[in-house]
Structures are given as structure tokens and as C-alpha cells.
C-alpha positions as CSV (number, residue, x, y, z in Angstrom):
1,X,-52.8,-160.4,-63.3
2,X,-50.5,-163.0,-61.7
3,X,-49.3,-164.9,-64.8
4,X,-45.8,-165.6,-63.4
5,X,-46.8,-168.8,-61.6
6,X,-48.5,-170.5,-64.5
7,X,-47.5,-174.1,-65.2
8,X,-49.8,-174.9,-68.1
9,X,-50.7,-173.0,-71.2
10,X,-53.5,-174.2,-73.5
11,X,-53.7,-172.9,-77.0
12,X,-57.2,-172.9,-78.6
13,X,-57.4,-172.7,-82.4
14,X,-60.1,-170.8,-84.3
15,X,-63.1,-172.1,-86.3
16,X,-61.9,-174.4,-89.0
17,X,-58.4,-174.5,-87.4
18,X,-56.3,-177.3,-86.2
19,X,-53.9,-177.9,-83.3
20,X,-51.2,-178.2,-85.9
21,X,-51.9,-174.7,-87.4
22,X,-51.5,-171.2,-86.0
23,X,-51.5,-172.4,-82.4
24,X,-48.5,-174.7,-83.1
25,X,-46.6,-171.7,-84.6
26,X,-47.3,-169.7,-81.4
27,X,-46.2,-172.6,-79.2
28,X,-42.9,-173.0,-81.1
29,X,-42.1,-169.4,-80.6
30,X,-43.2,-169.3,-77.0
31,X,-41.5,-172.5,-75.9
32,X,-37.9,-171.1,-75.6
33,X,-39.2,-168.4,-73.3
34,X,-41.2,-170.7,-71.1
35,X,-39.2,-174.0,-70.9
36,X,-40.8,-174.9,-67.5
37,X,-44.4,-174.6,-68.8
38,X,-46.4,-177.5,-70.2
39,X,-48.1,-176.6,-73.5
40,X,-51.3,-178.3,-74.7
41,X,-53.0,-177.7,-78.1
42,X,-56.3,-179.7,-78.0
43,X,-58.3,-180.4,-81.0
44,X,-61.6,-178.6,-80.6
45,X,-65.0,-179.5,-82.1
46,X,-65.2,-176.3,-84.1
47,X,-62.3,-177.4,-86.3
48,X,-65.4,-178.6,-88.3
49,X,-66.9,-175.3,-89.5
50,X,-70.4,-176.9,-89.3
51,X,-70.1,-177.1,-85.5
52,X,-71.6,-174.2,-83.7
53,X,-69.9,-172.2,-81.0
54,X,-72.3,-173.4,-78.3
55,X,-71.6,-177.1,-79.2
56,X,-67.9,-176.5,-79.1
57,X,-68.2,-174.7,-75.7
58,X,-70.2,-177.5,-74.2
59,X,-67.4,-180.0,-75.1
60,X,-64.8,-177.7,-73.5
61,X,-66.5,-178.2,-70.1
62,X,-65.2,-181.8,-70.1
63,X,-61.6,-180.8,-71.0
64,X,-59.1,-181.4,-68.2
65,X,-57.6,-178.0,-67.6
66,X,-55.6,-177.7,-64.4
67,X,-56.5,-174.9,-61.9
68,X,-54.8,-171.6,-62.7
69,X,-53.9,-172.5,-66.3
70,X,-53.5,-169.9,-69.0
71,X,-55.5,-170.3,-72.3
72,X,-54.4,-168.4,-75.4
73,X,-57.2,-168.5,-77.9
74,X,-57.3,-167.4,-81.5
75,X,-60.5,-166.1,-82.9
76,X,-63.4,-168.5,-81.9
77,X,-60.9,-170.3,-79.6
78,X,-60.5,-167.0,-77.6
79,X,-64.2,-166.3,-77.4
80,X,-64.8,-169.9,-76.1
81,X,-62.0,-169.6,-73.6
82,X,-63.4,-166.3,-72.3
83,X,-66.9,-167.8,-72.0
84,X,-65.6,-170.9,-70.2
85,X,-63.7,-168.6,-67.8
86,X,-66.8,-166.5,-67.3
87,X,-69.2,-169.4,-66.7
88,X,-67.4,-171.7,-64.3
89,X,-63.6,-171.3,-64.5
90,X,-62.7,-167.9,-63.0
91,X,-59.3,-169.4,-62.0
92,X,-58.2,-169.4,-65.6
93,X,-56.0,-166.7,-67.2
94,X,-57.3,-166.0,-70.7
95,X,-55.7,-164.1,-73.7
96,X,-58.0,-163.7,-76.7
97,X,-56.3,-163.0,-80.0
98,X,-58.4,-161.6,-82.9
99,X,-61.6,-162.9,-81.1
100,X,-65.1,-161.6,-81.3
101,X,-67.1,-161.0,-78.2
102,X,-69.9,-163.2,-79.6
103,X,-70.6,-165.9,-82.2
104,X,-73.7,-168.0,-82.8
105,X,-75.4,-168.1,-79.4
106,X,-72.2,-167.7,-77.3
107,X,-71.5,-164.2,-75.9
108,X,-69.1,-162.9,-73.4
109,X,-71.2,-160.8,-71.0
110,X,-69.1,-159.8,-68.0
111,X,-65.7,-158.7,-67.1
112,X,-63.3,-161.2,-65.5
113,X,-60.1,-160.1,-63.9
114,X,-57.7,-162.5,-65.6
115,X,-58.6,-161.7,-69.2
116,X,-56.8,-159.8,-71.9
117,X,-58.1,-159.2,-75.5
118,X,-55.8,-158.4,-78.4
119,X,-57.8,-157.5,-81.5
120,X,-58.2,-155.0,-84.3
121,X,-61.5,-153.2,-84.7
122,X,-60.5,-153.1,-88.4
123,X,-60.4,-156.9,-88.7
124,X,-63.1,-157.7,-91.3
125,X,-63.7,-161.2,-90.0
126,X,-64.8,-160.0,-86.6
127,X,-65.9,-156.5,-87.6
128,X,-68.7,-155.2,-85.4
129,X,-68.1,-157.8,-82.8
130,X,-65.2,-156.2,-80.8
131,X,-66.5,-152.9,-79.6
132,X,-67.3,-154.0,-76.1
133,X,-64.0,-155.7,-75.4
134,X,-62.9,-152.8,-73.2
135,X,-65.8,-153.5,-70.9
136,X,-65.1,-157.2,-70.8
137,X,-61.3,-157.4,-70.5
138,X,-58.1,-155.5,-70.4
139,X,-58.3,-154.8,-74.1
140,X,-55.8,-153.6,-76.7
141,X,-57.1,-152.6,-80.1
142,X,-54.1,-153.1,-82.4
143,X,-54.6,-151.4,-85.8
144,X,-51.9,-153.5,-87.5
145,X,-53.4,-156.9,-86.4
146,X,-55.3,-158.8,-89.1
147,X,-57.2,-162.1,-88.7
148,X,-54.2,-163.9,-90.2
149,X,-52.3,-164.4,-87.0
150,X,-49.6,-166.4,-88.8
151,X,-48.4,-163.1,-90.4
152,X,-48.2,-161.4,-87.0
153,X,-46.9,-164.3,-84.9
154,X,-43.6,-162.6,-84.0
155,X,-45.1,-159.4,-82.6
156,X,-47.9,-161.4,-81.0
157,X,-45.3,-163.6,-79.2
158,X,-43.5,-160.4,-78.0
159,X,-46.8,-159.2,-76.5
160,X,-47.7,-162.6,-75.0
161,X,-44.2,-162.8,-73.5
162,X,-44.8,-159.4,-71.9
163,X,-48.2,-160.5,-70.6
164,X,-46.9,-163.8,-69.2
165,X,-43.8,-162.3,-67.7
166,X,-46.0,-159.4,-66.3
167,X,-43.9,-156.7,-68.0
168,X,-45.3,-153.5,-69.4
169,X,-47.6,-154.7,-72.1
170,X,-48.6,-151.3,-73.4
171,X,-44.9,-150.3,-73.8
172,X,-44.3,-153.4,-75.9
173,X,-47.4,-152.7,-78.0
174,X,-46.3,-149.1,-78.6
175,X,-42.8,-150.2,-79.5
176,X,-44.2,-152.8,-82.0
177,X,-46.5,-150.1,-83.5
178,X,-43.7,-147.7,-83.9
179,X,-41.5,-150.3,-85.6
180,X,-44.3,-151.2,-88.0
181,X,-45.1,-147.6,-88.7
182,X,-41.4,-146.9,-89.5
183,X,-41.5,-149.8,-91.9
184,X,-44.6,-148.4,-93.5
185,X,-46.7,-151.4,-92.5
186,X,-49.4,-149.3,-90.8
187,X,-50.7,-145.8,-91.4
């Protein structure tokens, strides 16, 4: 997937979210592992829940994102990053966390090489909108992941670190799952 040469990571918040919320928490945990990388947490239009996904997507087209950047998007932020990548930015590397494959009139419709989806098909917020992730991305259905990414920020950062350092992502996911099962956190 060629993540090792990334110089810029953008973190896109979800609907109703803010650049100072969950994406800030992820950045704070990622920063020590990527001191040479520039992090950006833009305020996106969909921080206002009344703004539709398509309105927010349209505004993203004007955002100055350098070639070859990575975008880590949470929920709607991940969907919009994937759609932006699909429409006119195939150079981007996208990681979607707890993201649906469609919202409002925005739908991811084709596979792009540099895209990874981390989600749970049990997540009630995106329930019924994740089943085609395996056709659209390198997809990992994580039964322990809920829509509250703050609760899962440490294991998510472990996975993101594996992705960005191009290590064995599946091995990391299995290790996390085994640890959580041993603690009784998942069945």
C-alpha cells in the first residue's frame, strides 16, 4: 500500500464532530510514532449535523491536500475521504474508521487500491451500511469496535501504526482481539 513515504496525515471527524474531538485524541497518540509527519485536523462542514454528506463532500474538493497524503476518517469523515479518493484523488491513502459505505446521496461505489476500512458490522450507528466494504477496500470487520472511537483509541492507534508502518495488520488485529477476549471485553 506504500504508506511509508507519507509526509502528511489528515484526520477527518464525523458528523457533528469537531477537530478538537476524537481526531485530536488519535493525533496525540499517533504523533510520538510519526514525529516527521505533518498532521492536519480540518473543520469540516458536517460538524453541523444539518449539513448533508454531499454538501460537505463538495467543500472537501477545495481543501488543499498535498499529493500522496493519508486521510484517516472517522464515521462520515471516512466515507467522505473514500469518496474524494474515488472521484478525483486516487493518489490519497485512506483509512476509514467506523464509516458507512453510504450516507445521504454519497456512496462509495468502486474499489481503490490505497483504502482500508476498519468497522464493526455490529455497530448500530452504521448497521446495514457496511456489508460491501470488502468489495470497496481492504476491509477488517472488528467485532469489538463500537461507534465510540474514543473508547477504542489505543487499539485503533496500534492498528493505524501497523498500517502506516506497513507491518502485518491482520496479526495486530488478531492480537488485540485475543487480548480483549481474555479480558472478557468481547464474546
